[in-house]
C-alpha angles and dihedrals in degrees: 000000000000114000093218092056089049094051096040102044117005102042095056090042092052090055090052092050090045092054095052096041095060099067092036093052096049089044095053092048093051092048089049092053090238128128110284087234090061090064092051090047091055090047093054095043090045092052098043106032102030092039092053095048099031126135090205103053097193095049117107120212134204144108110335131210089222090072097044097098093045093049092048093053092047091051091052090051104039107014124245098283089050090047089053092055087048090054092049095052090045087057088054088053089052091050090053092048089053094047089052090052095242097132096112091047088074088063090061089083110102111264088224090059091046095050091039088055092049090048088053093050091045090055093049089050094049095045092051097043096047087069089057093050088051090053098257136101129261121252127230098261140029091243090054092047090051092046095052095039098093092051089048090050095053094042130090114287111173120190097330095076091051093051092047091047092049090050095051092044092053093047092055096041102038099067088053095051101038120039099185117104090212090085109047117204093232093056096046092048092049091046093048092050091045090051092049092047091052094044090051094042088230119193099222136132113276139190109287116204128173115261089232106035098184093052093044098055111132100227122208119273127184107253121239098236140105115294092233092058090046092051094050087052094048094048090047096053093040096052099040090046090049097047092047093047094048094044088052093048090052089049092049092051086063092058102059143032097231129105116319123246123272098215097193091049090045089054090051089051093051093047094053091048091051092047089052097040090048092048091050093046100260135140122261114285126224136164104268122212097205094056094036094053089048089052093053091045091051091058105257116171106179142020086269090088093057092045095049094048088058089049091051090051092052094048094047093049092051098042105027105031090129092064091054088053090065093066112104114230090229090064093053089046089054091052087052093050093058093043090051094049088047089061086067096074119197093199089057090051092052092047095051091046088053092052093042095245098111095109088060090052095047097043089051094047095045090044094054092045097046101039123007139297100268094045093048095048089046088056092048095050092048089052092048089052092049090050090049090051091046092053095044090056096040125107138169124230122196127181122194139163115219122208089260090067094245112133112226119204112186120191120190133185130014116346111200134159092267091069092048096099092051089046092049090051094050095047094047088056091066115106113252129256095023133129107254125192108203105199113194119201095175134168088185140359121193123205094256094057090044091056090049092055092042094050090048094048092050095050094043092050091051089052091059103269131119125228126193118187118205126177124206109186105021144357101249098135097047091047089051089051088052092050089252104110112153096022136078135059130290115258112194116218096236091055093058132073123257090257093057101050100029095045135248092268092057113116103256092215090058094048098094092048090054092044091052089049090052092048093051091046104042109017106026094070089053100049098030094095092051093045091047089054093049091046087058103041097036126229126307110171125174097208138063103202115195113187143149122285089231110140093226095061113082109185098199091046097050096044097040092234133143141205110320098018104092130044098201134203114185125183140144109296097359089266124178105196107218122245111296095023114142092247111074101171094094091045090052091053091050092049091048092049095049101037102033108025094032095220118185102201131046112193125190110201124193128180143206121274094023112177092205093059091045088053091052096048092048096045088214097135121098112246092222095056122097090242092049094049088048097052092044088067089066093083091206123153121195124217095191113019092186093062100078094183093052088049092053093049091044086052090056093047092051092051089053087054091048089051090059089061093069111094094220088053098047093046093049090049094047088051093051092244098113139051125198119209136176127209138180124204119206107210098196093052095034088224133133125225131197115229123222102213093197098052096025087229126132133209133184119276089217126035 
């Protein structure tokens, strides 16, 4: 680790994180009902142990508000020493999850459930700590805190409410007045409230730490409780701490350009920190987004910042504990009120409303607030599953009548048997004896829905109507008609010929019109931005692609190219007449490509089953015909006319030789500005081969 980077970036960043971690760690411990020292122990262990082992170097770990409700309930049930033991075992479970490479599996939980859970926890924290701000004591449940809040508000509050109000006001106003991260709002607010309390000589409850912290640690002790209840507590803390840490690591990754997080290693680091923290009598440790984002914003570059912040906390507790004991508890409670409310993110609510997942978020949040964490998360997960099933089984049906008189029925999404009743109703509403185009944009079609369409098609046709079924994304219906539903490969419409996707009964003269309509409806919206840009900037292709006019050969398809990539010349037999030949159209295209477009490669591409090559080898064409005179310009001579593939390759080789007779080509090749290549496309195999013009051999482009 370069000393310069440490001194310039990580050292000052660690000071900033240390300053914000002190009040948050004390406040979280107080809100959890744990000894205040437990919050500081977790902050030290999270900084040093998790920081040293972390798979996300810029993430800062410590006690987290998201676990406050869980820890509070665990302390009530098992006592703090028992809770510390549960935290240690939860850490071992996290290590096991990391070793078995299940780090990313924790991210499979719906984000709406996770953020709803945090929002519910935030509301529980805020409702309990507002009572402390008002000079009272929190109740045992969110409902009880909400019920007693009006009476607490109208009661006598003394100096506590003033100190709490001052703390909240400064936390809200300070970031608007001072933009530097070196003076965190939480630190300034707590220091100001402490100074005011000291100046007034206020008789308020303050932070109480042991005189000898190291000798007063509450070490872990196995709780005297049923194993089933202990196991539930271990799993709950391990899973919630893991999910919160991994989500924080992913979020931190988006804030910087350094190395990406190794989530399995991060899980092992968090587990090790929890095992140590629990053993020493500390709170659970997680990656914390507030401290981590502050760390990144303060300019941290390596894990040294997180480690040093833990060192500073340890030193401060051992040397300056008396300063901490001056802090009013009302000020720490006020910090927690804002921290809790900020877990309810309006930006996330808007996002989930836009993505139609707000009910999942709200049900989870309300469930956690009104009942308990496990019940709330369970309700949220059940809601998420129901939404997923609803979306999987959902389809959209549109019916329109174009000016031509043809009825168009378009079905999009997943068409399953549960939609059969709605589909039957919509199809029955069509007027009889009409021409109906049934257009399927389906991700899936089950057999029940297939039978619904088939039965309607048969009855509608018997009544004098006509039905044509076309499929856009896949061939579910046609595979079902062939008793192959659920098997087969996807054949996108744009890769098939008109006859395949329009149907054999389609009027061939109308095929191009239908194809153009399909392009303008389905493809044009996708390519319009790129074509508009090309229309503005002009063409600048790198390739001149000379190939046969055979209708089975589609240059952009077989080369995977798009608009603006290929400057194409197509003719019968992919022929390049040599210099001085009667036909100059190909010569003009070559000169334009080299001198005007500045292309760097000319490719001559032949193909299997070429009718022009067959005509040349058979000699059946009349010399005085236009086709005969054109093919005569090829200049190709065949060693073995019976070997059709060798003849096609020989034709490519000869056309490359003809290219070199053109002055523009020879000059560009000599100057190193132009490459000439030959290719051969096997239609049956749908595979491209490179042609060696010297040996007249070919080899696959891809292996």
